[in-house]
TORGU-917497 format. One record per residue: z, x, y of N, C-alpha, C in turn. Coordinates in steps of 0.02 Angstrom, whole numbers, padded with zeros to 5 digits, always signed. Layout:
residues N
ZXYZXYZXY ...
//
This chain:
residues 167
+00525+00741+00770+00475+00817+00774+00407+00795+00778 +00378+00838+00813+00309+00819+00844+00268+00859+00801 +00274+00921+00757+00224+00957+00723+00265+00988+00677 +00243+01002+00611+00259+01038+00550+00295+00990+00520 +00316+01002+00459+00354+00965+00409+00418+00951+00444 +00447+00882+00442+00498+00869+00476+00564+00879+00411 +00622+00869+00427+00681+00871+00367+00702+00798+00339 +00671+00805+00261+00683+00752+00232+00752+00709+00234 +00759+00648+00236+00817+00607+00254+00840+00626+00169 +00932+00607+00166+00952+00618+00122+00941+00570+00052 +00939+00601-00010+00908+00542-00068+00982+00537-00106 +00994+00464-00110+01033+00442-00135+01030+00412-00187 +01082+00406-00241+01075+00363-00303+01016+00307-00322 +00967+00327-00362+00913+00274-00366+00868+00278-00310 +00856+00334-00270+00805+00341-00224+00765+00401-00242 +00720+00386-00212+00649+00451-00209+00641+00464-00138 +00620+00521-00127+00594+00560-00061+00536+00549-00064 +00492+00517-00012+00415+00538-00012+00400+00608-00003 +00443+00650+00015+00422+00719+00026+00425+00771-00044 +00448+00721-00098+00443+00745-00159+00375+00726-00200 +00348+00683-00162+00266+00653-00180+00220+00705-00194 +00166+00705-00226+00117+00750-00223+00072+00745-00175 +00028+00800-00154-00034+00800-00116-00083+00851-00152 -00142+00818-00178-00160+00764-00174-00126+00705-00207 -00122+00631-00185-00092+00582-00216-00093+00579-00281 -00048+00551-00317-00063+00524-00387-00048+00439-00390 -00073+00426-00442-00074+00348-00471-00034+00338-00521 +00021+00290-00499+00076+00270-00548+00088+00211-00575 +00082+00195-00641+00084+00132-00677+00165+00099-00652 +00170+00037-00639+00231+00015-00618+00251-00039-00660 +00308-00070-00676+00328-00120-00711+00369-00176-00668 +00358-00156-00599+00394-00204-00542+00355-00263-00538 +00405-00314-00515+00374-00382-00493+00363-00360-00423 +00296-00374-00417+00265-00378-00352+00233-00440-00313 +00257-00465-00268+00233-00534-00240+00203-00527-00173 +00151-00553-00148+00122-00550-00094+00140-00632-00048 +00151-00645+00004+00138-00702+00033+00110-00706+00107 +00055-00757+00105+00011-00761+00163-00001-00833+00165 +00001-00859+00241-00027-00921+00260+00029-00966+00225 +00095-00960+00221+00140-01000+00185+00128-01008+00108 +00082-00963+00075+00073-00974+00002+00085-00910-00032 +00103-00904-00093+00111-00851-00136+00030-00840-00159 +00011-00775-00140-00052-00761-00145-00065-00708-00190 -00017-00679-00220-00033-00628-00275+00045-00622-00300 +00044-00615-00366+00098-00603-00416+00082-00554-00469 +00115-00506-00483+00105-00466-00540+00163-00428-00566 +00168-00409-00621+00216-00356-00633+00168-00305-00680 +00108-00295-00646+00057-00241-00663+00043-00198-00629 +00085-00196-00558+00046-00156-00502+00054-00078-00521 +00002-00042-00484-00010+00027-00472+00040+00060-00418 +00073+00113-00414+00101+00133-00345+00051+00197-00331 +00017+00214-00276-00007+00273-00250+00030+00308-00219 +00059+00365-00242+00115+00420-00209+00079+00473-00186 +00093+00488-00112+00060+00534-00078+00116+00564-00037 +00134+00632-00021+00172+00655+00018+00176+00636+00083 +00244+00618+00105+00260+00583+00160+00240+00517+00180 +00214+00471+00120+00197+00413+00142+00248+00369+00085 +00255+00318+00109+00302+00266+00067+00249+00246+00016 +00258+00214-00046+00202+00201-00090+00155+00138-00058 +00090+00147-00085+00051+00090-00066+00049+00059-00141 +00048+00000-00155+00043-00048-00197-00020-00069-00210 -00047-00061-00278-00122-00089-00287-00093-00132-00344 -00128-00204-00321-00115-00247-00373-00195-00273-00398 -00169-00293-00485-00241-00294-00507-00278-00376-00471 -00337-00364-00462-00388-00408-00428-00356-00481-00458 -00365-00481-00522-00358-00543-00547-00289-00578-00538 -00249-00543-00505-00177-00580-00487-00178-00620-00429 -00226-00603-00385-00234-00648-00330-00260-00711-00335 -00234-00768-00305-00252-00833-00296-00337-00841-00281 -00372-00869-00318-00432-00899-00302-00451-00900-00237 -00504-00876-00202-00521-00872-00140-00477-00839-00084 -00428-00820-00102-00387-00773-00050-00422-00707-00024 -00472-00682-00062-00492-00621-00046-00571-00621-00031 -00575-00627+00034-00656-00621+00073-00692-00561+00085 -00739-00538+00046-00761-00483+00062-00784-00477+00130 -00779-00412+00179-00814-00421+00245-00842-00354+00251 -00894-00335+00285-00936-00279+00293-00892-00221+00319 -00915-00159+00313-00889-00101+00331-00842-00075+00281 -00830+00003+00286-00788+00035+00239-00757+00093+00276 -00708+00132+00232-00699+00186+00250-00698+00242+00202 -00683+00287+00224-00688+00349+00179-00626+00383+00176 -00578+00385+00107-00532+00433+00111-00549+00504+00081 -00506+00560+00092-00535+00612+00071-00524+00628-00005 -00469+00579-00023-00456+00595-00097-00477+00526-00140 -00488+00483-00121-00514+00412-00165-00572+00403-00156 -00599+00410-00097-00664+00400-00094-00687+00338-00034 -00727+00301-00058-00749+00244+00003-00715+00179-00022 -00683+00157+00026-00648+00096+00019-00683+00033+00060 -00691-00029+00027-00724-00088+00040-00657-00142+00050 -00659-00176+00109-00615-00219+00137-00617-00304+00118 -00581-00326+00119-00558-00396+00111-00525-00425+00177 -00543-00488+00195-00499-00526+00232-00465-00567+00182 -00390-00578+00200-00351-00622+00167-00346-00687+00198 -00369-00744+00154-00363-00817+00187-00328-00844+00141 -00289-00881+00179-00234-00934+00156-00205-00990+00199 -00196-01046+00185-00163-01091+00209-00190-01116+00291 -00251-01085+00298-00293-01091+00359-00292-01041+00405 -00254-00988+00377-00249-00922+00426-00293-00871+00383 -00304-00825+00425-00340-00769+00419-00322-00697+00440 -00299-00650+00391-00277-00586+00409-00355-00541+00395 -00371-00522+00453-00440-00479+00456-00426-00399+00424 -00471-00388+00366-00481-00334+00344-00408-00296+00329 -00354-00346+00298-00296-00352+00292-00293-00305+00202 -00341-00316+00174-00344-00300+00092-00401-00246+00095 -00404-00198+00038-00448-00154+00029-00443-00136-00057 -00513-00101-00080-00506-00081-00139-00551-00020-00139 -00560+00013-00189-00593+00070-00225-00644+00037-00260 -00710+00027-00257-00740-00011-00319-00785+00055-00364 -00787+00107-00323-00811+00166-00362-00765+00238-00336 -00708+00240-00353-00677+00296-00331-00687+00364-00355 -00666+00415-00324-00687+00485-00345-00653+00516-00408 -00682+00565-00443-00642+00572-00519-00566+00582-00499 -00531+00545-00544-00453+00575-00543-00414+00504-00520 -00454+00440-00487-00433+00394-00453-00465+00334-00493 -00491+00333-00560-00528+00286-00585-00486+00223-00603 -00414+00250-00617-00364+00184-00635-00364+00129-00573 -00382+00148-00498-00394+00093-00458-00446+00037-00458 -00486+00067-00496-00545+00000-00524-00517-00077-00527 -00535-00100-00491-00515-00177-00507-00445-00186-00479 -00415-00153-00431-00368-00160-00398-00361-00155-00318 -00313-00201-00288-00328-00222-00229-00258-00198-00195 -00249-00173-00131-00220-00166-00086-00207-00204-00029 -00150-00225-00008-00154-00255+00062-00100-00226+00108 -00108-00247+00167-00069-00210+00220-00001-00256+00227 +00044-00234+00216+00113-00288+00212+00129-00302+00279 +00109-00274+00335+00129-00292+00395+00084-00352+00426 +00025-00361+00379-00018-00415+00398-00005-00482+00350 +00034-00478+00321+00067-00534+00273+00130-00570+00294 +00131-00638+00272+00185-00667+00293+00268-00619+00255 +00257-00598+00201+00296-00562+00170+00260-00523+00106 +00288-00462+00097+00270-00431+00019+00330-00415-00007 +00348-00426-00080+00409-00414-00106+00398-00371-00163 +00458-00314-00185+00447-00287-00249+00513-00306-00273 +00531-00326-00332+00582-00360-00376+00635-00380-00330 +00593-00417-00280+00635-00484-00233+00657-00462-00163 +00649-00394-00168+00652-00350-00097+00603-00343-00055 +00618-00366+00006+00570-00379+00050+00538-00316+00078 +00477-00300+00071+00452-00233+00096+00446-00219+00171 +00466-00165+00202+00445-00156+00275+00385-00105+00268 +00347-00126+00329+00269-00105+00325+00288-00030+00350 +00249+00012+00336+00251+00066+00358+00200+00075+00437 +00243+00104+00489+00235+00096+00551+00167+00118+00560 +00127+00118+00616+00067+00152+00639+00003+00092+00640 +00002+00061+00594-00051+00006+00579-00113+00035+00539 -00106+00096+00528-00167+00143+00490-00154+00129+00415 -00104+00143+00391-00071+00153+00335-00048+00106+00287 -00051+00087+00229-00027+00027+00197+00031+00036+00158 +00066+00078+00185+00135+00105+00128+00191+00035+00136 +00226+00025+00083+00275-00009+00071+00346+00008+00071 +00379+00016+00119+00444+00038+00116+00502-00007+00092 +00530+00021+00044+00587-00016+00021+00655+00020+00018 +00706+00013-00004+00757+00039-00011+00755+00102-00061 +00727+00091-00109+00717+00151-00154+00675+00204-00140 +00642+00207-00069+00611+00255-00041+00631+00277+00022 +00653+00354+00036+00671+00384+00098+00625+00423+00120 +00616+00434+00189+00575+00469+00225+00602+00532+00261 +00583+00548+00314+00547+00506+00370+00475+00483+00336 +00444+00446+00360+00379+00414+00347+00314+00443+00384 +00264+00469+00381+00202+00474+00414+00189+00395+00454 +00156+00408+00503+00143+00351+00529+00160+00320+00593 +00226+00351+00607+00257+00334+00671+00238+00391+00719 +00266+00385+00788+00255+00427+00840+00268+00502+00820 +00226+00536+00841+00222+00613+00824+00216+00639+00748 +00192+00600+00698+00185+00626+00639+00099+00625+00623 +00068+00634+00664-00006+00638+00663-00015+00700+00625 +00009+00762+00629+00000+00822+00585+00038+00837+00538 +00079+00791+00511+00109+00798+00451+00071+00806+00393 
//
């Protein structure tokens, strides 16, 4: 579908539809085990991630900055602005002699309602060697702009692909 709301995929047992997520998005505490691998190394691991849930998007996981290995996050110039969360600042992810440019971001001073994101960092799963939620390898949200993490837990269709610009 090229415009308007698409038809949500069927939801199975233990699944949730991204079309049931709210707009504006909400931040949810999670107890899932989240691991990020890059440059042949485990660069982050936590059981205290946050999930950002927004209509039509797979969850974006925000990990405590303290769970990243020393030296993995290298601040870079430039920022973007999210209509909901405010200004995002970026990091290169560096490990094992590899660099993923601007592959991680955070909100050092988010707008009201998103203060829980302070001290947390999100990564683009498509730029990493692999991101895992409770041992399941994440599939990155298509489009290269959004940082959603697709697991078997969530069903779409997901914003980011061809024809989804106006969802």
